[in-house]
N, C-alpha and C positions, 0 to 999 in steps of 0.2 A: 534201346531207346524207347521210352513209353509212348503209347498212342496218345493222340490228342484227346480222345474220349475213351476212357478205360471202361472195362466191363461194369464196374461199380456205377459209373455215371449212366451208362446205357440202361442198366436194370432199373436205376432210380427214375429215369425218364419214362421208361415203360410203365412202371408202377404209377407214376403221376398221371399219365394219360389214361390208363385203364381205371384207376380209382375215380378220376373225374367223371367218367361215364357212369360208373356204378353208383356214385353218390347222387348224381342227377336222377338216376332211375329210382333209387331207394329212399331218397329224402325229397319229398315233393316241395316245390317252390312255394306254394301257398301255405305250407305248414312251417317249414324251417327257414324260408328265405333262400337267397342265392348263396350257395356254398361253393367256394373256390379252393382248389388245391394249389397252394402257392409254391411249396417246395417239398421235396422228399430228401431227407438225410438218411443215407444207408450206411450201416457199419461196414468196415472193410471186409469182414467175413460173410457179409450178406445175410446175417441172421436177425438183425434188428432194423426196423425202419421207423423213423419219426416223420409223421406226415403233418406239415404245417398248413392250416386252413384259415380262411377268412370267411365271414358271412355278412351279407348285406340284406337290409330289410328283414331282419330276423324277428320272429315272434317270441323267441326264448332268449335267455341270457347266454353269453358265450360259455360260461361254466356248464350250464345245462346242455348246451349243444355238444361241447367236447365230451362230457360224460356219456351222452347218448351215443355219440360216434365211437367212443372207446368200448361201450357195451356191444356195439355191432362189429368190432374189430375182427372177431373170429369169423363172422360171416364174410367180411371183405377178404380176409386171408384165404378162406376156402374158395371164393370166386377167383382170386388171383392164382391159386394153385392149378385151376383149370386152364389158365392162359400161359403161365410161365413154363419155360422149358428147363429151368434150373433144377438142380437136385433137391433143394429145399426152398421153402417159402419163408421170407422173413416174418417175424412177429411184428405186429403193427401197433403203433401208439400215436394217437392224434394229439396235437397241441394247437392252440390258437395263436396265429401270427399277429402280433401287435405292431408290426412295422408300419402298416398303413396309418393307424391311428397316431403313432409317434411322428410320422412324416407330416401328418395334417397339423398336429400341435406345433411343430417347428415352423411350418409355413404360416400358421396364424401368428406366431410370435414375430417372425420376420416381417410380416405385413403390418402388424401393429407398430413395430419400431419404425418402419419406413413411413408410415402415416404420420407418426409424431414428429419425425425429423422434417418431413415435407411441410408440415404445418407450423414449423418453428418461425416465429415472427422476426427473429434476429437476422435472418438471411436476407 
């Protein structure tokens, strides 16, 4: 019977927590804005990790931010190797998580529809 939280999920959660601290340390708030690690997708063999991030109040575009973070992926991987007790350390790739923007657009659409229906004079 599988555990509720398997090894893969525990390692992904550990990477998420540690990368959050490393990113706050290495990417100053006044330069890059507030960067948040949203999710870590870890391959079943623990060799590849996709890190989904969001950024608020950023001074650079999301593409530039992701490119900069991917350039620093080797540094982050080295830092994680000092903390992980696993045999290998996954390669890291950063992606921008657009789910917050997508949710905001949907909320705006719903709000605009509800405003137009509440202002309907036929009711």
